[in-house]
C-alpha positions, 0 to 999 in steps of 0.5 A: 500499499503506497504511503499517503505522505509520499503521494500526497505531501500536504496530507503526510504532513497534516497526519504528522500534525495529528500524530503529535497532537496524539502523543501530547494527549497520550502524555496528559492522560497519565498521572504526573507521577506516573509520567515522571517515573516513566521518563526516568525509566526511559532515560535509564534504557537510553543511557544503557543503549548508549553505553553499550552502543546499541541502537535505541529505535526499534525497540527490540525484546532482545535489547530489553532482555539485556537490559533486565539482566544488567539491572539485576547483576549490575546495578543489584536491582530488585524485580518489583523495581526492574518491572516498573522500568519495564513499564515506562519502557513499554510506555515510550515504545507505544508512544513511538509505535501505538501497535507495539505489543505488551513487553510483560506478555512476551514469552521471553520477558516472561520466563527472564522475570520468573528466572530472575525472581527465582534465583535473587537471593532474598537478603535476611533481615538483620533487624533485631528486636526491641524486646520489653527489658530493652524498651524500659532501658531506652525509655529510661535513659530519656532523662539523660539525653540532650533532647529537650523536655518535650522531645523526651515526652514525645520519644517516650509516648511513641516508643510505649505505643509502638511497642504495645500497639504492635506497630509499624514505622509506617503507622506511626511516623509520616513519610515527609514533613507534607503531612497526608491526614487521608493516609497518616495517623491524626490527632482525631484517630486517638480515642480514650476510654477509662482503661485503654486507648484506641488508635485507627490506622487508616493505612497499613501494609498489614491491612489487605482489606484498605478499610483501616484497623483500630489498635487498642493499648491498655493501661499498665502497671509499669512503663505504662503507654496510656499515662505516657500518651496522657502526659505527651497530649499534655505537653503537645501544642494545640493544632486541628484535629486533622493534624498528625497525632505526633508532632515536633515542637514547630508543629510539623509531623514526626517523620520516618527520617527524624524518628530513626535519627532519634532512635539511633541517639537513644540507642547509642546512649544505651551503648546499643549499635544503631545499625542493628535496630530500626523502627520496625524493632518495636514490632518484631520486639513485641511478637518476640516478647509476647512468645516468650510470656507463652501467648497463643500464636493466634494472639500474636497474629491478632495483636500484630494484624498478620493475615497469615502465618507470617507473623512467625519471622518476627519472633526472635530467640537469642541463644540462651532462650534456646538453651532454656528451652533444651533444658526444659526438655531434658528435664522433661525427658528425665522425669518421664 
């Protein structure tokens, strides 16, 4: 079939104008954040092609396969990140050729991703648990810190709530200084009763339904999270109900990075390595302590809001606990 642009130059010129307009509409049909991700992926791909002197266009499946292997072996990228890069390449491929087939449905790409996923070495979680005894050490050391009194009160409330609420870092700390009340923990998400308080977590990795979950934290006699929360609220600056529950003296939200930095300082104060503990250590420590106390598995699963037996990987036992268990088994065997 003859090319209309060759037989009629005016028609070809008009067609190019329409195609350029179509390209503009295509980019406008994508969310800005998604488009930014696609542009970044395309930049990675073009740099790869330039460095190995591979033609960018036409975009060949063999070139994409080589790019995937390069990302995995040379850049140590995770499979999820590689998939995002492929989505960006596919967008630009269809940008140049609307008939370009789906990259992810291509047998070679499918098998390659499956093989990489199987061969990827899963790095063991080296994060240590903040157990009950360690929680008490951290909380007690706050009086000797260089922080102001308000920061000490804030950290104590966060430490105790995170532990007894089996909370993950993303459930009580903001991603950035720009707080999103539709996702983050707000002052309005806190409710008190005579013997406990509730926290409504609107977003959590453990919430598969996406409807939010309520955490209940009880009064206790020693290092009480209820008393600590009341003390914090009395010291906390007045803000609207939809503001972050945990805020700094300047009324900005307590971010993940801020919390990690201050947790590291408290750990150092206790002669503990900050590299071995993270914001996730409270949840791990709560599960570990509960298991050591003989709390039933089903209860630990419910407290940590785990939908499967995944909670078992958070239960960490040190060598002495294992030795004590072996001694108990030995005693039981002799008495039988």
